C-alpha positions, 0 to 999 in steps of 0.5 A: 831578082836577077837570072841566069838561064842554062840550057842542058841536054835532054830539054832541061834547063837551070835557072839561077834566081838570085833575090836582093839581100833586102828581100832576104832580111823582110822573109827572115823577119816574117819568119821570125814574127810568125815563129816567136811564140814557140820560144822560151828563153829566161827572162822574157815573155813568151813571144816577147824575145827579141829575134837577136837573142833568139838567133844567138840561143839557137843559131842565126839559121833558126829562122832560115828554113821558113824565109826559104820556103816563103821566098821560093814561090814567088821568085821562081814564078817571076823566073819562069815567066822572065825565061820565057821558056816553056817549062813542062814539069815541076822543077827541081829546086837546089838552094845555093846560098841563104844567109842574113844580109847576103843575096838568096840564091838558089837554082831550078832545074826545069824541063822543057817542052820537047821540039817535034819534027813533024813528018806526013800529018795529011792524007792519013789512011785509015780502015773502013769502021765496022757499024753494024749492030747485031742481035748479040750487041741488043742482047748485052745491053738488054741484059745490063738494064736487066741487071739495073732493074733487077731486085736483090733477094736476101736468101738464108736456106743455102750457103754462099755462092759465085756471084752472091752479094754479101755482109760480112764482118772479118778481122785479119791477123799475122802471126797470130797478131791482128794488124792495122786496117784489117778489121771490118764490120758490115762490109758489102762483099760481092763474091767473084768481084776480086776486091780482096787479095788473093782467094779471099772471095772463093774460100767463103763460096760453101759457107753458111750465114753466121758461120765463123770462117778461117780464111787464109790468104798471102799479100802481094810481094809489092803490098803497099804496106811493107809490114804486109807484103809477102806475109801469109795472113789469116782472116777470121770471117763471119758472113751475115748476109746473102743476096742474090739478084732476081731479073724481072721478066723480058716482055712488053710490060717490062719495056713500058716500066723502063722506056717510052715504049709500049712493045718490046719490039719498039724498045729493042729497036730504040736500042738498036738506032742507040747503038748505031749512033754510039758505034759511029761516034766510036768509031770517030773516036777511033779513026782520030786515034788511029790517025794521031797515032800514025801522025806521032809514029812520023814524027820525032821528038824526044821526050823527057823522062821527067815529062813522063813521070809528071803526067803519070803522076797527074793520071794517078791523082785523077784515077784516086779522085774517081775512087774516092767518088765512088765511096771508098778512099785511095788508100782502101782501093789500095789495100784491097786490090794489094797494089802500090802507087809506085805500081800504078805510077809504071802501069800508066807511063805507056798511056802518059807518053801516048797522051804527051805525044799526041798533045805535041804533035797536034801542038805542032800542027796547030803552028805548022798551019798558023790555027787560030781560035777566033772570039766567037769559038772562044765565046761558044766554048765558055757557053758550052761550059756555063751549060755543062757546070750549070752556072752563069755565063758571066760566072765561068768568064770571071773564072777563065780569065788570064792564064786559064783563058790563054790555056783554053784557047790552046785546047780549042785550037789542039781540038781544030788541029785534031777535026783537020787531020781527020778531014784531011785523012783517006 
């Protein structure tokens, strides 16, 4: 393999990668063996057609696509390592030449880690945090616990009200025709949660159990399903159950049931203590965020758009995993909220930019301060990971090695940089 590196503007570079003709031949032969059972040619048993006969019948390019797909990953990975560049986003691949008997040539346009010119990062001034815990704070926390311990009571002697937890059947129609994904049975819906589009939930208020209701809504203009975007729809809905929350009495007995304390006053005192600790931790996080933002604002860096897009994509994928952990698919979430992947990507871009900038300035501070990670610090982090994941330390060490260990050490160094700028703040 040979490599040429061309630095471009806006923190990008183009790698021109050439794979030897012998490797191309191996890749084509591999593609032939993988696909030979697909070809039926008179006079030959299936899977026994010689490669030259297949290429004669279907063209010499018949195996090129599979050959290219098998060569690019390793060739690009080796080239990226050989280049010594700090690549921060997926490459844009362009095939220049693929032909039997000749080298395979392709280019990879890559985004490079931007250089950071630090401004002031020590002695940052921050406002004193408000650590007071009020009676309203305590009551709000108690209300959460009351809600968590509420009983769901089924009611059948009144119509649906705002805040009720209902169970419904529904079927949606556009222009009188049912549409895919528009039907559900025994679906739990809290009125006022705004988990359905438009005024769907509001139109169920005042309806009785067993009553079939026609609910008219309009899909958002940027709805993820293009065939529904901006269109009016009618849902036939039947309310099957109505449930309301019955909160427990707030007294000593309640305190005894949900805590280790005998009286409500003791329980409230413990809540206050926990809230004070929580506010302190929150204030420390806010202070760190304020300091890092000030450092970012005083630094100079040019963030490539592709880097922001890659970070936004990662954040949306993380959000999708969170949604799925709650028992619904990402597709269902998108349908119920009327959002689109494109809209989410645009929505998180400012957060993606802030995340990139914060990381870059902290990495620059690591370099400026020559921050290193000792073996003891690395071992301590592994021990913490083993504890958090409930795994044996040796198992964690087996997972965190090589490139993973280097990444973890960088993360630890960045954390040390964050602590340094907080400690140096005024």
